Residue, then its C-alpha position, 0 to 999 in steps of 0.5 A: x188291643x185289649x189284653x186278658x189276664x195280663x197275657x196277650x190273647x191268642x187272637x192278636x196275631x190273627x187279628x193283626x194279620x186280618x187288619x193289615x189284609x183288609x186294608x191292603x187289599x181293595x174289595x169291591x163293596x158287593x164282596x165286602x158282605x162275605x167279610x162282614x159274615x166272617x166277622x159276624x161268625x167270629x164275634x157272636x159264635x157259630x151257634x148264634x150264626x145258626x139262627x141269624x144271617x147278615x143281610x146287608x151292610x150300608x153306611x156303617x150299619x150291619x142289618x142281621x135277620x134273626x130266626x125268632x122274636x125272642x132273639x131281638x132283645x138278647x141280641x139288641x143287648x149284645x149290639x154294642x159288644x158286637x159292634x166294638x168287637x168287629x171294629x176291634x177285629x178289623x183294626x178300624x171303625x167300620x161299623x157304627x151299629x147293628x140292627x136286627x130284624x125277625x125273619x127267615x134263616x134257611x140255613x144253619x150257620x149261615x156264614x160262608x166261611x164255615x159251610x161249603x155249598x151243598x144241596x137243598x135236600x141235604x139235612x143240617x144237624x141242629x145244635x143241642x139245647x141247654x138250660x142257662x145255669x148260675x155257673x154259666x151266668x158267672x161267666x158273664x161280666x156285664x151285670x145288666x146283660x147277665x140279668x137279662x139272660x137270666x130272665x130270658x132263661x125262664x122263657x127259652x133255652x139258650x145255645x151253649x156257645x152263646x154264653x161262651x161267645x158272650x164271655x169272648x165278647x166282653x174281653x175282645x180276646x181269645x180262649x185258652x191256647x193249646x198246641x197244634x201243628x199247622x206249620x206256622x204256629x205253636x198256639x191253638x187258634x180258637x177258630x181252628x179248634x172250633x172247626x175241628x169240633x164242628x167237623x167231628x160233630x157234624x161231618x167234615x164235608x159240611x165245613x171249610x177249615x177257617x185257617x184256609x181263609x186266614x192264609x188266603x188273607x195272608x196271600x192277598x196281602x203278600x200279592x198286594x206288595x208283589x211278594x210272590x214268594x210269601x204269597x206262594x207260601x200262604x196259598x200252599x197253606x190255603x190248599x192244605x186246609x182247603x184241598x177240595x176247592x179247585x180255584x185255589x190251585x191255579x192261583x198257587x201254580x201261577x205263583x210257583x211258576x212265577x217264582x221258578x219253583x218248577x218241582x213244586x208246581x209240577x207236583x201240585x199240578x199233577x195233584x190237582x189234576x187227579x182231583x180235578x181232571x177237567x181243569x184246563x188251567x191246571x193242564x196249561x200250567x203243568x205243560x208250561x212247567x214240564x217244558x221249562x224243564x225240558x220234558x217237551x213231550x209230556x208238555x205237548x200231551x198237557x197242551x193237547x188236553x188243555x185244548x180239548x177242554x178249551x178248543x180256542x185257546x190261542x196260546x196252547x195252540x202256539x206252544x203245541x205247534x212250536x213243540x211239534x215243530x221242535x220234534x220235526x213233526x211239520x205237518x202236525x205243526x202246520x195244522x196247529x198253527x193253521x188253527x191259530x190263523x183260523x181262530x185269529x186272523x189278526x194274530x201275527x204269531x200265527x202267521x209268522x209260525x205258519x210262514x215258517x212251516x211253509x218254508x219247510x215244505x218249500x212253499x216260499x210264496x205262500x210263506x212270504x204272504x203269511x210273513x207279510x201279514x205278520x208284519x202288517x200286523x205288527x210292523x216292529x216284529x223283527x223276526x218276521x222281517x228277517x225271515x221275510x227278507x231271507x225268503x225274498x232272497x231265496x225267491x231271487x227278489x233281492x231288491x225287496x229283500x234289501x228293503x226289509x234288511x234296511x227296515x230292520x236297521x232302522x227299527x234296531x240300529x244296534x243289530x250287529x248280525x244284520x249290519x255285518x251281513x249287509x256289508x258282505x251281501x250288499x257292499x254297495x248298499x244296492x241289489x243285486x245281492x253279492x253272489x259270494x256272500x253266504x246265506x243270512x243266518x236266521x235265529x228264532x226265539x221261542x214262543x215265550x220270548x215273543x209272548x213275553x215281549x208282546x206282554x212287556x210292550x203292553x205294560x202287562x208286567x206280570x203275564x210277561x214276567x211269567x213268560x220270561x221265567x219260563x225262558x230263564x229256566x230253560x236257557x238261563x239267558x242274560x238279557x231275559x234276567x235283566x228284563x225280569x229284574x227290570x220288571x221287578x223294579x217297575x213293580x217296586x221290588x227292588x230286593x227281588x231285582x237284586x236277587x236277579x242281578x246277583x244270579x247274573x253277577x255269578x256268571x259274570x263277576x267282572x261285568x261292570x254294567x251288572x255292578x252298576x245296575x245292582x248299585x242302582x237297585x241297591x240305592x232304590x232299596x235305601x241300601x246305600x252302603x251296598x251300593x257304594x260297595x257295588x261301585x267300589x268293585x267296578x272301580x277296582x276292575x276299571x280304575x281309569x274309568x272316570x265315570x266310576x269314580x264320579x259314581x263312587x263320589x255320589x255314593x259317598x255323598x249319599x252316605x255323608x261321607x263327604x271328604x271321601x266324595x271330594x277324593x273321588x271327584x278329584x280323581x275323576x277330574x284327573x282322568x277327565x277334566x273336561x266334565x263341568x258337572x264334576x267341577x260342579x259337584x266338587x265345588x258344592x261339596x267344598x261349600x258344604x265343608x265350608x271351603x268357599x275359596x275352593x268352591x269359587x274356583x270349581x264354579x269358575x272352571x264350570x263356567x269356563x267349560x260351560x258358560x250357560x251353566x245356570x246353577x254355577x252362575x246362581x252359585x257364585x252370585x249367592x256366595x258373593x252375597x253371603x260374603x258381601x263382596x263383588x256384588x255387582x258381579x254377583x248380580x251379573x251371575x244371577x242375570x245370566x242364570x235367570x236368562x237360562x231359567x227365567x222362572x226359577x224361584x231360587x235364582x230369584x231369591x238369590x237375586x233378591x238377597x243380592x239386592x238386599x245386601x246392596x241396600x236396594x231394598x224395594x228391588x229385593x222385595x219384588x225379586x222375593x215376591x216373584x220367587x215366592x210365587x215360583x218356588x214351593x214354600x221354603x224356610x229360607x225364602x220366607x226368612x229372607x223375606x222377613x229380613x227384607x221386610x224388617x229393613x223396611x220397617x214393615x215389622x207386621x210382614x216380617x213377623x208373618x214371614x218369620x212364623x212361616x219360615x219357622x212353620x216350614x222349618x218344623x215341617x221340613x224333614x231332616x236333610x243334611x245337604x239342605x240350607x235351613x235357618x237356625x230356629x233360635x235365630x228365627x224365634x229371636x227375630x219374631x220376638x224383636x219384631x213383636x217388641x217394635x210393633x208394641x212400641x209403635x202402638 
């Protein structure tokens, strides 16, 4: 960013935001034209924009139509500065040139940012004209441009903002700042001040505050990162600066709902509906959030208003019907669910709820028919199967009911409620039902649970998140907070997942599963120390749990705390000495700490517990090769490892290195070549190949291999656990190979 007068331009912050927003939000080519119009207006000023319009952009060329031939040479002289300024603002080279052509410009200030849609008959005030003066010309730093304008000023009258805009372009900078109150900055922003001037001069009804667009881009940037809290803050500013545009209110309402800010959401919806009473979306959002805070009758009112505006909206029908059901207004509920079944015959939820209403009216056969259709449409619909089984029992068809209960257990073997009921009602695993058994206790989740589950299964995670957020607000159900955390994990927002888990942890501070899940999320969020703290707390709760000590060891390893990791692994082995993985990780740690004798002992224990542990065989074989001892045994270990993983390049490298140590150079080369075919490029592998080639006096091949190793070593990211050759040693090897090649010439 260029500077003016030694101080950072007041535009710098906004430009950075715009640049990042444009890069982070994918825009279709057709939409990007509005973005160029935005940049055009900023670069040349609103008065020049009044006599020009952006026609199109293609292959880095921006085509501009101007009202009057006299402007072609003026703007042509400005072309390079305009291109540089737009690229400067965008943070990337998006334009190469600007082409100007005379044509019709129908509206003053054609940029879509500042003008709202208005009728053709509305008059647009014409900007005032003035003569260019010597004082104005002195503001322009470009000498040739100053001369051009001086000549033209004798023939035409120029607009006042032209001079200011040229001064602006010559520096790619802003103008003097002043204090404003907009909730985000203490400095005046040029376009905000200009918008205020236009509003005062021509009437506020003609112009949008450009700060709305600024915050809109911020909001898009936040949404692209799934930062819904920040997106809500930014959209709140969009609505603040552009309160008359209806489309922004549903976006903000969605974000308030998604982040659980229901009080703000309800106020927003009520305000929006005062201005836009016919907005069905806002009625639905208001109904959702009123329902979330148990204002069910008010929620019902708005669902019904939404249905008047959108008569076919299935979700509104289901939610209105469920409220009627909860209020025991069964006839109205039946009517609403009947509308669902009529509007969408293949909607399993409509059939399910209609079946429930039919149970209330005693129409059990019709209820069975509707539950059956729901199950046909969605075989995994467990609640429909439970109601189906219950209804069949009431009809005396115990055999069919048992089939449904058994199918539920097949679909969900962990269903303890159904398992316990089957043990009591069908102790022999066959009909008829035991007459002494109590009725099966039906349970039902809300419409939001069912919708959220359906959305989640279809990978519509944001829709699922919204439904589950409404559930958590009302019921604070443990399982749904876990699901929300999982959704944030899928969205890559591990920090938000941690927030959800922290809420669960407050409810159940000694729940080890919660602590371990939090440790996982902290680890994914690159917060290894916090992950270890969670595991440490879990160990204090269950000190005899070997798996927790093992997890603690892994956390220590991630922080390169190897001595502490050894202690944790040894404690895990004390509690459970039958886990080969514990011994393997302990052996690896000993090797890293330079204690090869203990490492070998651990690997032998691994093989004793699991004779086909290929990594342990490879480890032992390679350690022996490094020591130059037990080389026959080393080959035996590698052959066993390769019997399990025949295409493992690292195992082949180990075998080749053992052959090299045994002096079997041709075998060593053959194994290394196979290793290079199977393994990704690795500096150790190429170092080994260079050593073997050098031993074969193939100095040219050795030099190439070592150079490749050196290159890979520079490229490889730092990894304290990685086995890497020493850079100086490789450089010395390359020098030695070169000298020998020179002698042979």
